[in-house]
mmCIF file of the N, C-alpha and C atoms, coordinates in Angstrom:
data_MODEL
# 
_entry.id   MODEL 
# 
loop_
_atom_site.group_PDB 
_atom_site.id 
_atom_site.type_symbol 
_atom_site.label_atom_id 
_atom_site.label_alt_id 
_atom_site.label_comp_id 
_atom_site.label_asym_id 
_atom_site.label_entity_id 
_atom_site.label_seq_id 
_atom_site.pdbx_PDB_ins_code 
_atom_site.Cartn_x 
_atom_site.Cartn_y 
_atom_site.Cartn_z 
_atom_site.occupancy 
_atom_site.B_iso_or_equiv 
_atom_site.pdbx_formal_charge 
_atom_site.auth_seq_id 
_atom_site.auth_comp_id 
_atom_site.auth_asym_id 
_atom_site.auth_atom_id 
_atom_site.pdbx_PDB_model_num 
ATOM 1   N N  . UNK A 1 1  ? 0.839   -1.166 0.000  1.00 0.00 ? 1  UNK A N  1 
ATOM 2   C CA . UNK A 1 1  ? 0.000   0.000  0.000  1.00 0.00 ? 1  UNK A CA 1 
ATOM 3   C C  . UNK A 1 1  ? 0.886   1.230  0.000  1.00 0.00 ? 1  UNK A C  1 
ATOM 4   N N  . UNK A 1 2  ? 0.348   2.309  -0.512 1.00 0.00 ? 2  UNK A N  1 
ATOM 5   C CA . UNK A 1 2  ? 1.082   3.568  -0.521 1.00 0.00 ? 2  UNK A CA 1 
ATOM 6   C C  . UNK A 1 2  ? 0.739   4.339  0.751  1.00 0.00 ? 2  UNK A C  1 
ATOM 7   N N  . UNK A 1 3  ? 1.772   4.795  1.445  1.00 0.00 ? 3  UNK A N  1 
ATOM 8   C CA . UNK A 1 3  ? 1.597   5.588  2.662  1.00 0.00 ? 3  UNK A CA 1 
ATOM 9   C C  . UNK A 1 3  ? 2.271   6.933  2.427  1.00 0.00 ? 3  UNK A C  1 
ATOM 10  N N  . UNK A 1 4  ? 1.478   8.006  2.539  1.00 0.00 ? 4  UNK A N  1 
ATOM 11  C CA . UNK A 1 4  ? 1.989   9.361  2.350  1.00 0.00 ? 4  UNK A CA 1 
ATOM 12  C C  . UNK A 1 4  ? 2.133   9.998  3.724  1.00 0.00 ? 4  UNK A C  1 
ATOM 13  N N  . UNK A 1 5  ? 3.346   10.420 4.049  1.00 0.00 ? 5  UNK A N  1 
ATOM 14  C CA . UNK A 1 5  ? 3.620   11.062 5.335  1.00 0.00 ? 5  UNK A CA 1 
ATOM 15  C C  . UNK A 1 5  ? 3.834   12.551 5.113  1.00 0.00 ? 5  UNK A C  1 
ATOM 16  N N  . UNK A 1 6  ? 3.406   13.352 6.053  1.00 0.00 ? 6  UNK A N  1 
ATOM 17  C CA . UNK A 1 6  ? 3.586   14.807 6.005  1.00 0.00 ? 6  UNK A CA 1 
ATOM 18  C C  . UNK A 1 6  ? 4.609   15.224 7.054  1.00 0.00 ? 6  UNK A C  1 
ATOM 19  N N  . UNK A 1 7  ? 5.276   16.333 6.797  1.00 0.00 ? 7  UNK A N  1 
ATOM 20  C CA . UNK A 1 7  ? 6.236   16.952 7.731  1.00 0.00 ? 7  UNK A CA 1 
ATOM 21  C C  . UNK A 1 7  ? 7.367   16.022 8.131  1.00 0.00 ? 7  UNK A C  1 
ATOM 22  N N  . UNK A 1 8  ? 8.336   15.750 7.354  1.00 0.00 ? 8  UNK A N  1 
ATOM 23  C CA . UNK A 1 8  ? 8.457   16.160 5.955  1.00 0.00 ? 8  UNK A CA 1 
ATOM 24  C C  . UNK A 1 8  ? 7.684   15.205 5.055  1.00 0.00 ? 8  UNK A C  1 
ATOM 25  N N  . UNK A 1 9  ? 7.312   15.696 3.878  1.00 0.00 ? 9  UNK A N  1 
ATOM 26  C CA . UNK A 1 9  ? 6.526   14.881 2.946  1.00 0.00 ? 9  UNK A CA 1 
ATOM 27  C C  . UNK A 1 9  ? 7.407   13.784 2.349  1.00 0.00 ? 9  UNK A C  1 
ATOM 28  N N  . UNK A 1 10 ? 6.904   12.565 2.439  1.00 0.00 ? 10 UNK A N  1 
ATOM 29  C CA . UNK A 1 10 ? 7.567   11.429 1.811  1.00 0.00 ? 10 UNK A CA 1 
ATOM 30  C C  . UNK A 1 10 ? 6.539   10.329 1.598  1.00 0.00 ? 10 UNK A C  1 
ATOM 31  N N  . UNK A 1 11 ? 6.852   9.415  0.719  1.00 0.00 ? 11 UNK A N  1 
ATOM 32  C CA . UNK A 1 11 ? 5.966   8.290  0.439  1.00 0.00 ? 11 UNK A CA 1 
ATOM 33  C C  . UNK A 1 11 ? 6.727   6.989  0.647  1.00 0.00 ? 11 UNK A C  1 
ATOM 34  N N  . UNK A 1 12 ? 6.044   6.015  1.244  1.00 0.00 ? 12 UNK A N  1 
ATOM 35  C CA . UNK A 1 12 ? 6.635   4.695  1.431  1.00 0.00 ? 12 UNK A CA 1 
ATOM 36  C C  . UNK A 1 12 ? 5.626   3.636  0.999  1.00 0.00 ? 12 UNK A C  1 
ATOM 37  N N  . UNK A 1 13 ? 6.127   2.479  0.633  1.00 0.00 ? 13 UNK A N  1 
ATOM 38  C CA . UNK A 1 13 ? 5.285   1.331  0.297  1.00 0.00 ? 13 UNK A CA 1 
ATOM 39  C C  . UNK A 1 13 ? 5.376   0.325  1.442  1.00 0.00 ? 13 UNK A C  1 
ATOM 40  N N  . UNK A 1 14 ? 4.218   -0.143 1.897  1.00 0.00 ? 14 UNK A N  1 
ATOM 41  C CA . UNK A 1 14 ? 4.139   -1.120 2.984  1.00 0.00 ? 14 UNK A CA 1 
ATOM 42  C C  . UNK A 1 14 ? 3.289   -2.295 2.503  1.00 0.00 ? 14 UNK A C  1 
ATOM 43  N N  . UNK A 1 15 ? 3.719   -3.496 2.828  1.00 0.00 ? 15 UNK A N  1 
ATOM 44  C CA . UNK A 1 15 ? 2.974   -4.705 2.460  1.00 0.00 ? 15 UNK A CA 1 
ATOM 45  C C  . UNK A 1 15 ? 1.750   -4.848 3.355  1.00 0.00 ? 15 UNK A C  1 
ATOM 46  N N  . UNK A 1 16 ? 0.575   -5.072 2.790  1.00 0.00 ? 16 UNK A N  1 
ATOM 47  C CA . UNK A 1 16 ? -0.642  -5.307 3.547  1.00 0.00 ? 16 UNK A CA 1 
ATOM 48  C C  . UNK A 1 16 ? -1.057  -6.760 3.394  1.00 0.00 ? 16 UNK A C  1 
ATOM 49  N N  . UNK A 1 17 ? -2.090  -7.212 4.058  1.00 0.00 ? 17 UNK A N  1 
ATOM 50  C CA . UNK A 1 17 ? -2.900  -6.443 4.994  1.00 0.00 ? 17 UNK A CA 1 
ATOM 51  C C  . UNK A 1 17 ? -2.167  -6.200 6.314  1.00 0.00 ? 17 UNK A C  1 
ATOM 52  N N  . UNK A 1 18 ? -2.516  -5.071 6.927  1.00 0.00 ? 18 UNK A N  1 
ATOM 53  C CA . UNK A 1 18 ? -1.897  -4.665 8.186  1.00 0.00 ? 18 UNK A CA 1 
ATOM 54  C C  . UNK A 1 18 ? -2.872  -3.742 8.913  1.00 0.00 ? 18 UNK A C  1 
ATOM 55  N N  . UNK A 1 19 ? -2.883  -3.807 10.228 1.00 0.00 ? 19 UNK A N  1 
ATOM 56  C CA . UNK A 1 19 ? -3.746  -2.901 10.993 1.00 0.00 ? 19 UNK A CA 1 
ATOM 57  C C  . UNK A 1 19 ? -3.095  -1.523 11.063 1.00 0.00 ? 19 UNK A C  1 
ATOM 58  N N  . UNK A 1 20 ? -3.902  -0.528 11.335 1.00 0.00 ? 20 UNK A N  1 
ATOM 59  C CA . UNK A 1 20 ? -3.386  0.835  11.473 1.00 0.00 ? 20 UNK A CA 1 
ATOM 60  C C  . UNK A 1 20 ? -2.349  0.890  12.593 1.00 0.00 ? 20 UNK A C  1 
ATOM 61  N N  . UNK A 1 21 ? -2.637  0.256  13.728 1.00 0.00 ? 21 UNK A N  1 
ATOM 62  C CA . UNK A 1 21 ? -1.708  0.256  14.863 1.00 0.00 ? 21 UNK A CA 1 
ATOM 63  C C  . UNK A 1 21 ? -0.379  -0.388 14.469 1.00 0.00 ? 21 UNK A C  1 
ATOM 64  N N  . UNK A 1 22 ? -0.431  -1.520 13.762 1.00 0.00 ? 22 UNK A N  1 
ATOM 65  C CA . UNK A 1 22 ? 0.792   -2.199 13.334 1.00 0.00 ? 22 UNK A CA 1 
ATOM 66  C C  . UNK A 1 22 ? 1.560   -1.363 12.311 1.00 0.00 ? 22 UNK A C  1 
ATOM 67  N N  . UNK A 1 23 ? 0.847   -0.690 11.415 1.00 0.00 ? 23 UNK A N  1 
ATOM 68  C CA . UNK A 1 23 ? 1.487   0.187  10.429 1.00 0.00 ? 23 UNK A CA 1 
ATOM 69  C C  . UNK A 1 23 ? 2.270   1.291  11.123 1.00 0.00 ? 23 UNK A C  1 
ATOM 70  N N  . UNK A 1 24 ? 1.635   1.950  12.082 1.00 0.00 ? 24 UNK A N  1 
ATOM 71  C CA . UNK A 1 24 ? 2.308   3.034  12.797 1.00 0.00 ? 24 UNK A CA 1 
ATOM 72  C C  . UNK A 1 24 ? 3.504   2.501  13.584 1.00 0.00 ? 24 UNK A C  1 
ATOM 73  N N  . UNK A 1 25 ? 3.360   1.319  14.185 1.00 0.00 ? 25 UNK A N  1 
ATOM 74  C CA . UNK A 1 25 ? 4.478   0.707  14.898 1.00 0.00 ? 25 UNK A CA 1 
ATOM 75  C C  . UNK A 1 25 ? 5.643   0.406  13.976 1.00 0.00 ? 25 UNK A C  1 
ATOM 76  N N  . UNK A 1 26 ? 5.345   -0.118 12.804 1.00 0.00 ? 26 UNK A N  1 
ATOM 77  C CA . UNK A 1 26 ? 6.399   -0.438 11.835 1.00 0.00 ? 26 UNK A CA 1 
ATOM 78  C C  . UNK A 1 26 ? 7.137   0.823  11.386 1.00 0.00 ? 26 UNK A C  1 
ATOM 79  N N  . UNK A 1 27 ? 6.409   1.940  11.302 1.00 0.00 ? 27 UNK A N  1 
ATOM 80  C CA . UNK A 1 27 ? 7.020   3.203  10.887 1.00 0.00 ? 27 UNK A CA 1 
ATOM 81  C C  . UNK A 1 27 ? 7.645   3.968  12.057 1.00 0.00 ? 27 UNK A C  1 
ATOM 82  N N  . UNK A 1 28 ? 7.443   3.464  13.288 1.00 0.00 ? 28 UNK A N  1 
ATOM 83  C CA . UNK A 1 28 ? 8.002   4.133  14.462 1.00 0.00 ? 28 UNK A CA 1 
ATOM 84  C C  . UNK A 1 28 ? 7.310   5.443  14.790 1.00 0.00 ? 28 UNK A C  1 
ATOM 85  N N  . UNK A 1 29 ? 5.997   5.481  14.534 1.00 0.00 ? 29 UNK A N  1 
ATOM 86  C CA . UNK A 1 29 ? 5.220   6.707  14.749 1.00 0.00 ? 29 UNK A CA 1 
ATOM 87  C C  . UNK A 1 29 ? 4.260   6.494  15.909 1.00 0.00 ? 29 UNK A C  1 
ATOM 88  N N  . UNK A 1 30 ? 4.229   7.441  16.841 1.00 0.00 ? 30 UNK A N  1 
ATOM 89  C CA . UNK A 1 30 ? 3.299   7.415  17.967 1.00 0.00 ? 30 UNK A CA 1 
ATOM 90  C C  . UNK A 1 30 ? 1.883   7.586  17.426 1.00 0.00 ? 30 UNK A C  1 
ATOM 91  N N  . UNK A 1 31 ? 0.989   6.656  17.749 1.00 0.00 ? 31 UNK A N  1 
ATOM 92  C CA . UNK A 1 31 ? -0.366  6.688  17.189 1.00 0.00 ? 31 UNK A CA 1 
ATOM 93  C C  . UNK A 1 31 ? -1.172  7.895  17.637 1.00 0.00 ? 31 UNK A C  1 
ATOM 94  N N  . UNK A 1 32 ? -0.775  8.548  18.717 1.00 0.00 ? 32 UNK A N  1 
ATOM 95  C CA . UNK A 1 32 ? -1.495  9.734  19.178 1.00 0.00 ? 32 UNK A CA 1 
ATOM 96  C C  . UNK A 1 32 ? -1.009  11.010 18.504 1.00 0.00 ? 32 UNK A C  1 
ATOM 97  N N  . UNK A 1 33 ? 0.030   10.900 17.672 1.00 0.00 ? 33 UNK A N  1 
ATOM 98  C CA . UNK A 1 33 ? 0.598   12.099 17.049 1.00 0.00 ? 33 UNK A CA 1 
ATOM 99  C C  . UNK A 1 33 ? 0.146   12.315 15.610 1.00 0.00 ? 33 UNK A C  1 
ATOM 100 N N  . UNK A 1 34 ? -0.592  11.343 15.039 1.00 0.00 ? 34 UNK A N  1 
ATOM 101 C CA . UNK A 1 34 ? -1.031  11.468 13.647 1.00 0.00 ? 34 UNK A CA 1 
ATOM 102 C C  . UNK A 1 34 ? -2.486  11.034 13.479 1.00 0.00 ? 34 UNK A C  1 
ATOM 103 N N  . UNK A 1 35 ? -3.097  11.550 12.408 1.00 0.00 ? 35 UNK A N  1 
ATOM 104 C CA . UNK A 1 35 ? -4.381  11.052 11.937 1.00 0.00 ? 35 UNK A CA 1 
ATOM 105 C C  . UNK A 1 35 ? -4.093  10.193 10.717 1.00 0.00 ? 35 UNK A C  1 
ATOM 106 N N  . UNK A 1 36 ? -4.724  9.033  10.640 1.00 0.00 ? 36 UNK A N  1 
ATOM 107 C CA . UNK A 1 36 ? -4.581  8.162  9.473  1.00 0.00 ? 36 UNK A CA 1 
ATOM 108 C C  . UNK A 1 36 ? -5.834  8.361  8.625  1.00 0.00 ? 36 UNK A C  1 
ATOM 109 N N  . UNK A 1 37 ? -5.629  8.788  7.380  1.00 0.00 ? 37 UNK A N  1 
ATOM 110 C CA . UNK A 1 37 ? -6.746  9.147  6.509  1.00 0.00 ? 37 UNK A CA 1 
ATOM 111 C C  . UNK A 1 37 ? -6.705  8.285  5.254  1.00 0.00 ? 37 UNK A C  1 
ATOM 112 N N  . UNK A 1 38 ? -7.843  7.671  4.942  1.00 0.00 ? 38 UNK A N  1 
ATOM 113 C CA . UNK A 1 38 ? -7.996  6.891  3.706  1.00 0.00 ? 38 UNK A CA 1 
ATOM 114 C C  . UNK A 1 38 ? -9.144  7.512  2.932  1.00 0.00 ? 38 UNK A C  1 
ATOM 115 N N  . UNK A 1 39 ? -8.840  8.095  1.774  1.00 0.00 ? 39 UNK A N  1 
ATOM 116 C CA . UNK A 1 39 ? -9.858  8.846  1.036  1.00 0.00 ? 39 UNK A CA 1 
ATOM 117 C C  . UNK A 1 39 ? -10.181 10.104 1.820  1.00 0.00 ? 39 UNK A C  1 
ATOM 118 N N  . UNK A 1 40 ? -11.441 10.247 2.212  1.00 0.00 ? 40 UNK A N  1 
ATOM 119 C CA . UNK A 1 40 ? -11.874 11.389 3.024  1.00 0.00 ? 40 UNK A CA 1 
ATOM 120 C C  . UNK A 1 40 ? -12.223 10.971 4.446  1.00 0.00 ? 40 UNK A C  1 
ATOM 121 N N  . UNK A 1 41 ? -11.795 9.775  4.851  1.00 0.00 ? 41 UNK A N  1 
ATOM 122 C CA . UNK A 1 41 ? -12.213 9.214  6.128  1.00 0.00 ? 41 UNK A CA 1 
ATOM 123 C C  . UNK A 1 41 ? -11.029 9.006  7.065  1.00 0.00 ? 41 UNK A C  1 
ATOM 124 N N  . UNK A 1 42 ? -11.188 9.429  8.324  1.00 0.00 ? 42 UNK A N  1 
ATOM 125 C CA . UNK A 1 42 ? -10.198 9.128  9.358  1.00 0.00 ? 42 UNK A CA 1 
ATOM 126 C C  . UNK A 1 42 ? -10.397 7.670  9.764  1.00 0.00 ? 42 UNK A C  1 
ATOM 127 N N  . UNK A 1 43 ? -9.310  6.916  9.764  1.00 0.00 ? 43 UNK A N  1 
ATOM 128 C CA . UNK A 1 43 ? -9.369  5.471  9.996  1.00 0.00 ? 43 UNK A CA 1 
ATOM 129 C C  . UNK A 1 43 ? -8.977  5.174  11.445 1.00 0.00 ? 43 UNK A C  1 
ATOM 130 N N  . UNK A 1 44 ? -9.787  4.375  12.177 1.00 0.00 ? 44 UNK A N  1 
ATOM 131 C CA . UNK A 1 44 ? -9.447  4.037  13.564 1.00 0.00 ? 44 UNK A CA 1 
ATOM 132 C C  . UNK A 1 44 ? -8.280  3.053  13.643 1.00 0.00 ? 44 UNK A C  1 
ATOM 133 N N  . UNK A 1 45 ? -7.668  2.973  14.806 1.00 0.00 ? 45 UNK A N  1 
ATOM 134 C CA . UNK A 1 45 ? -6.485  2.148  15.014 1.00 0.00 ? 45 UNK A CA 1 
ATOM 135 C C  . UNK A 1 45 ? -6.684  0.668  14.778 1.00 0.00 ? 45 UNK A C  1 
ATOM 136 N N  . UNK A 1 46 ? -7.897  0.158  14.985 1.00 0.00 ? 46 UNK A N  1 
ATOM 137 C CA . UNK A 1 46 ? -8.129  -1.277 14.816 1.00 0.00 ? 46 UNK A CA 1 
ATOM 138 C C  . UNK A 1 46 ? -8.526  -1.661 13.392 1.00 0.00 ? 46 UNK A C  1 
ATOM 139 N N  . UNK A 1 47 ? -8.607  -0.686 12.488 1.00 0.00 ? 47 UNK A N  1 
ATOM 140 C CA . UNK A 1 47 ? -8.982  -0.971 11.096 1.00 0.00 ? 47 UNK A CA 1 
ATOM 141 C C  . UNK A 1 47 ? -7.849  -1.690 10.373 1.00 0.00 ? 47 UNK A C  1 
ATOM 142 N N  . UNK A 1 48 ? -8.226  -2.542 9.428  1.00 0.00 ? 48 UNK A N  1 
ATOM 143 C CA . UNK A 1 48 ? -7.253  -3.248 8.597  1.00 0.00 ? 48 UNK A CA 1 
ATOM 144 C C  . UNK A 1 48 ? -7.092  -2.504 7.276  1.00 0.00 ? 48 UNK A C  1 
ATOM 145 N N  . UNK A 1 49 ? -5.850  -2.422 6.822  1.00 0.00 ? 49 UNK A N  1 
ATOM 146 C CA . UNK A 1 49 ? -5.528  -1.783 5.554  1.00 0.00 ? 49 UNK A CA 1 
ATOM 147 C C  . UNK A 1 49 ? -5.022  -2.853 4.598  1.00 0.00 ? 49 UNK A C  1 
ATOM 148 N N  . UNK A 1 50 ? -5.400  -2.733 3.322  1.00 0.00 ? 50 UNK A N  1 
ATOM 149 C CA . UNK A 1 50 ? -5.026  -3.715 2.307  1.00 0.00 ? 50 UNK A CA 1 
ATOM 150 C C  . UNK A 1 50 ? -3.946  -3.174 1.385  1.00 0.00 ? 50 UNK A C  1 
ATOM 151 N N  . UNK A 1 51 ? -3.361  -4.077 0.585  1.00 0.00 ? 51 UNK A N  1 
ATOM 152 C CA . UNK A 1 51 ? -2.298  -3.711 -0.352 1.00 0.00 ? 51 UNK A CA 1 
ATOM 153 C C  . UNK A 1 51 ? -2.695  -2.595 -1.310 1.00 0.00 ? 51 UNK A C  1 
ATOM 154 N N  . UNK A 1 52 ? -3.955  -2.571 -1.732 1.00 0.00 ? 52 UNK A N  1 
ATOM 155 C CA . UNK A 1 52 ? -4.372  -1.587 -2.729 1.00 0.00 ? 52 UNK A CA 1 
ATOM 156 C C  . UNK A 1 52 ? -4.830  -0.259 -2.122 1.00 0.00 ? 52 UNK A C  1 
ATOM 157 N N  . UNK A 1 53 ? -4.713  -0.101 -0.805 1.00 0.00 ? 53 UNK A N  1 
ATOM 158 C CA . UNK A 1 53 ? -5.098  1.153  -0.150 1.00 0.00 ? 53 UNK A CA 1 
ATOM 159 C C  . UNK A 1 53 ? -4.012  2.210  -0.304 1.00 0.00 ? 53 UNK A C  1 
ATOM 160 N N  . UNK A 1 54 ? -4.440  3.449  -0.227 1.00 0.00 ? 54 UNK A N  1 
ATOM 161 C CA . UNK A 1 54 ? -3.529  4.591  -0.147 1.00 0.00 ? 54 UNK A CA 1 
ATOM 162 C C  . UNK A 1 54 ? -3.962  5.392  1.068  1.00 0.00 ? 54 UNK A C  1 
ATOM 163 N N  . UNK A 1 55 ? -3.072  5.557  2.025  1.00 0.00 ? 55 UNK A N  1 
ATOM 164 C CA . UNK A 1 55 ? -3.403  6.299  3.237  1.00 0.00 ? 55 UNK A CA 1 
ATOM 165 C C  . UNK A 1 55 ? -2.435  7.456  3.413  1.00 0.00 ? 55 UNK A C  1 
ATOM 166 N N  . UNK A 1 56 ? -2.916  8.468  4.110  1.00 0.00 ? 56 UNK A N  1 
ATOM 167 C CA . UNK A 1 56 ? -2.099  9.641  4.408  1.00 0.00 ? 56 UNK A CA 1 
ATOM 168 C C  . UNK A 1 56 ? -1.999  9.780  5.918  1.00 0.00 ? 56 UNK A C  1 
ATOM 169 N N  . UNK A 1 57 ? -0.809  10.066 6.407  1.00 0.00 ? 57 UNK A N  1 
ATOM 170 C CA . UNK A 1 57 ? -0.597  10.302 7.832  1.00 0.00 ? 57 UNK A CA 1 
ATOM 171 C C  . UNK A 1 57 ? -0.371  11.791 8.026  1.00 0.00 ? 57 UNK A C  1 
ATOM 172 N N  . UNK A 1 58 ? -1.308  12.436 8.714  1.00 0.00 ? 58 UNK A N  1 
ATOM 173 C CA . UNK A 1 58 ? -1.202  13.871 8.964  1.00 0.00 ? 58 UNK A CA 1 
ATOM 174 C C  . UNK A 1 58 ? -0.952  14.110 10.446 1.00 0.00 ? 58 UNK A C  1 
ATOM 175 N N  . UNK A 1 59 ? -0.006  14.979 10.762 1.00 0.00 ? 59 UNK A N  1 
ATOM 176 C CA . UNK A 1 59 ? 0.266   15.262 12.172 1.00 0.00 ? 59 UNK A CA 1 
ATOM 177 C C  . UNK A 1 59 ? -0.920  15.957 12.836 1.00 0.00 ? 59 UNK A C  1 
ATOM 178 N N  . UNK A 1 60 ? -1.157  15.610 14.090 1.00 0.00 ? 60 UNK A N  1 
ATOM 179 C CA . UNK A 1 60 ? -2.193  16.263 14.881 1.00 0.00 ? 60 UNK A CA 1 
ATOM 180 C C  . UNK A 1 60 ? -1.640  17.605 15.330 1.00 0.00 ? 60 UNK A C  1 
ATOM 181 N N  . UNK A 1 61 ? -2.416  18.643 15.112 1.00 0.00 ? 61 UNK A N  1 
ATOM 182 C CA . UNK A 1 61 ? -2.005  19.990 15.509 1.00 0.00 ? 61 UNK A CA 1 
ATOM 183 C C  . UNK A 1 61 ? -3.063  20.536 16.449 1.00 0.00 ? 61 UNK A C  1 
ATOM 184 N N  . UNK A 1 62 ? -2.630  21.007 17.595 1.00 0.00 ? 62 UNK A N  1 
ATOM 185 C CA . UNK A 1 62 ? -3.575  21.594 18.537 1.00 0.00 ? 62 UNK A CA 1 
ATOM 186 C C  . UNK A 1 62 ? -3.152  23.018 18.828 1.00 0.00 ? 62 UNK A C  1 
ATOM 187 N N  . UNK A 1 63 ? -4.067  23.757 19.323 1.00 0.00 ? 63 UNK A N  1 
ATOM 188 C CA . UNK A 1 63 ? -3.765  25.144 19.647 1.00 0.00 ? 63 UNK A CA 1 
ATOM 189 C C  . UNK A 1 63 ? -5.055  25.904 19.868 1.00 0.00 ? 63 UNK A C  1 
ATOM 190 N N  . UNK A 1 64 ? -4.919  27.191 19.972 1.00 0.00 ? 64 UNK A N  1 
ATOM 191 C CA . UNK A 1 64 ? -6.090  28.024 20.176 1.00 0.00 ? 64 UNK A CA 1 
ATOM 192 C C  . UNK A 1 64 ? -5.768  29.144 21.142 1.00 0.00 ? 64 UNK A C  1 
ATOM 193 N N  . UNK A 1 65 ? -6.776  29.907 21.427 1.00 0.00 ? 65 UNK A N  1 
ATOM 194 C CA . UNK A 1 65 ? -6.611  31.048 22.322 1.00 0.00 ? 65 UNK A CA 1 
ATOM 195 C C  . UNK A 1 65 ? -6.503  30.574 23.767 1.00 0.00 ? 65 UNK A C  1 
ATOM 196 N N  . UNK A 1 66 ? -5.679  31.257 24.518 1.00 0.00 ? 66 UNK A N  1 
ATOM 197 C CA . UNK A 1 66 ? -5.502  30.902 25.923 1.00 0.00 ? 66 UNK A CA 1 
ATOM 198 C C  . UNK A 1 66 ? -6.425  31.704 26.801 1.00 0.00 ? 66 UNK A C  1 
# 
């Protein structure tokens, strides 16, 4: 599957099927620091991803007025 990472932008290929949690573990990414998006949908950690999927990992950004 194609995995698109942001900050810095890069693309990697990962063999599926694999769960979102396992994917993030394989990439060494803290699951609380990114959103996993497939199409227009945020994918939960227990979801399975297949070889033909394309997912994007976007960093979680928080902020606002104090």
